C-alpha positions as CSV (number, residue, x, y, z in Angstrom):
1,M,0.0,0.0,0.0
2,K,2.8,2.4,0.9
3,T,4.5,1.8,-2.5
4,M,1.2,2.4,-4.3
5,I,0.7,5.7,-2.5
6,K,4.2,6.7,-3.3
7,N,3.7,5.9,-7.0
8,V,0.4,7.8,-7.2
9,T,2.0,10.8,-5.5
10,M,4.9,10.8,-7.9
11,L,2.6,10.5,-10.9
12,L,0.5,13.5,-9.6
13,A,3.6,15.4,-8.9
14,F,4.9,14.7,-12.5
15,I,1.6,15.9,-14.0
16,M,1.6,19.1,-11.9
17,V,5.3,20.0,-12.5
18,A,5.6,18.9,-16.1
19,F,4.1,22.2,-17.2
20,N,6.7,24.9,-17.9
21,V,5.2,28.4,-17.5
22,N,6.8,31.5,-19.2
23,A,6.1,35.1,-20.1
24,Q,6.6,36.1,-23.7
25,T,5.8,39.0,-26.1
26,L,2.5,38.6,-28.0
27,N,2.3,37.9,-31.8
28,N,4.9,35.1,-31.7
29,F,8.0,37.2,-32.4
30,A,6.8,40.8,-32.4
31,T,9.5,42.9,-30.7
32,K,11.1,46.0,-32.3
33,D,14.3,44.1,-33.1
34,G,12.4,40.9,-34.0
35,V,13.8,39.0,-31.0
36,T,11.5,37.6,-28.3
37,Y,12.9,37.0,-24.8
38,I,11.4,34.4,-22.4
39,L,12.0,33.8,-18.7
40,G,10.7,30.6,-17.3
41,M,10.5,28.2,-14.5
42,D,11.6,24.6,-15.3
43,N,10.5,21.6,-13.2
44,G,10.0,17.9,-13.6
45,I,10.8,14.4,-12.2
46,T,14.0,12.5,-13.0
47,S,14.1,9.4,-15.2
48,G,16.7,6.8,-16.2
49,N,19.9,6.6,-14.2
50,A,19.2,10.0,-12.6
51,A,16.1,8.6,-10.9
52,D,18.3,6.3,-8.8
53,L,19.9,9.2,-7.0
54,H,17.5,12.2,-7.5
55,R,13.8,12.7,-7.0
56,Y,12.9,15.8,-9.0
57,V,14.3,18.9,-10.8
58,L,13.6,22.6,-10.2
59,G,15.2,25.5,-11.9
60,G,14.9,28.5,-14.2
61,S,15.8,29.4,-17.8
62,A,16.2,32.4,-20.2
63,E,15.5,32.0,-23.9
64,A,15.8,34.2,-27.0
65,N,13.7,33.5,-30.1
66,I,15.1,35.0,-33.3
67,P,12.7,34.8,-36.3
68,V,14.1,33.1,-39.4
69,A,10.9,32.6,-41.4
70,D,7.1,33.0,-41.1
71,N,6.1,31.3,-37.8
72,T,9.6,29.9,-37.3
73,A,12.4,31.0,-35.0
74,F,15.9,30.0,-34.0
75,T,16.1,29.5,-30.2
76,A,19.0,29.8,-27.8
77,S,18.6,29.2,-24.1
78,V,20.6,28.9,-20.9
79,G,19.4,28.0,-17.4
80,Y,20.1,26.5,-14.0
81,L,18.7,23.1,-12.8
82,N,18.9,21.6,-9.3
83,F,18.4,17.8,-9.1
84,F,17.2,17.2,-5.6
85,H,18.7,14.2,-3.8
86,K,17.2,11.0,-2.5
87,D,17.5,10.2,1.2
88,N,17.7,6.4,0.9
89,I,19.8,5.2,-2.0
90,Y,19.0,1.5,-3.0
91,G,17.6,0.9,0.5
92,T,21.1,1.4,2.1
93,G,20.1,4.5,4.2
94,R,22.8,6.5,2.3
95,R,21.9,10.0,1.1
96,S,22.9,11.3,-2.3
97,K,23.9,15.0,-3.0
98,D,22.0,17.6,-5.1
99,A,23.3,17.9,-8.6
100,H,23.6,21.4,-10.1
101,Q,23.5,21.7,-13.9
102,L,23.8,24.6,-16.4
103,P,21.9,23.6,-19.6
104,V,22.9,25.5,-22.8
105,K,20.8,24.7,-25.8
106,A,19.9,25.9,-29.3
107,G,17.0,24.8,-31.6
108,I,13.9,25.7,-33.6
109,K,10.4,26.8,-32.6
110,Y,7.6,26.5,-35.1
111,F,3.9,27.7,-34.8
112,P,1.8,25.4,-37.1
113,V,-1.3,27.3,-36.0
114,S,-1.8,30.5,-34.0
115,S,-0.8,30.1,-30.3
116,L,0.3,26.4,-30.6
117,F,4.0,25.7,-31.0
118,L,6.4,22.9,-31.5
119,Q,10.0,23.3,-30.4
120,A,13.1,21.1,-30.5
121,E,16.4,22.0,-28.8
122,A,19.7,20.3,-28.2
123,G,22.9,21.2,-26.4
124,G,24.9,20.4,-23.3
125,G,24.3,20.2,-19.6
126,F,27.3,21.4,-17.6
127,A,27.7,19.8,-14.2
128,L,28.5,22.6,-11.8
129,N,29.5,20.4,-8.8
130,K,31.1,17.5,-10.7
131,S,33.7,16.8,-8.0
132,D,31.1,16.6,-5.2
133,L,29.2,13.9,-7.2
134,N,32.3,12.0,-8.4
135,Y,31.2,12.4,-12.0
136,D,33.6,11.2,-14.7
137,K,32.5,13.9,-17.2
138,A,31.4,17.5,-16.7
139,V,29.1,17.7,-19.8
140,A,26.1,15.7,-20.8
141,F,24.1,15.8,-24.1
142,I,20.6,17.3,-23.8
143,Y,17.7,17.2,-26.2
144,S,14.3,18.8,-25.5
145,P,11.3,18.2,-27.8
146,Q,8.5,20.4,-26.6
147,I,4.8,21.3,-27.4
148,G,3.2,24.3,-26.0
149,Y,0.4,26.9,-26.1
150,Q,0.5,30.6,-25.5
151,L,-2.4,32.5,-24.0
152,A,-2.6,36.3,-24.5
153,L,-2.6,38.2,-21.1
154,N,-2.6,41.7,-22.6
155,E,-1.1,43.6,-25.6
156,K,2.5,42.9,-24.7
157,S,2.5,39.6,-22.8
158,V,1.4,36.0,-23.0
159,L,1.5,33.0,-20.7
160,I,3.0,29.9,-22.1
161,A,2.2,26.4,-20.9
162,S,4.4,23.7,-22.4
163,I,5.4,20.1,-21.9
164,R,9.0,18.8,-22.6
């Protein structure tokens, strides 16, 4: 029963934190210089090997969108992510350490219809505390497919909800 409650709680947490919320200029890429700037909160749960040592991820990011064609933009982003540790690794009672990462990515964002967008980014995640975690390498490959929707708040701002 305890395992089922834990799994349901993690599923609900994933659903709640899988949304990435940002503020962006309205009309896709309508700033004076054509570049749109986005500040966002990033969150999620870990998967794969990272899930053995870390529970969830929380951080922030900054992104620039540079228009290259109708409804299409080149994207460049940088952020900070904290992977929160687990208290009981493999049932041994040992505690892992938080992992701090600096993701740097570039990609393409496309609006197939008004307000709905598809985005794909790739880059590197730089481990900021490599020595604390006994990592062999300081950089990991990152890829981020994304789908999102932007909702107009006023003439100059929108709210973006997306899933990566």
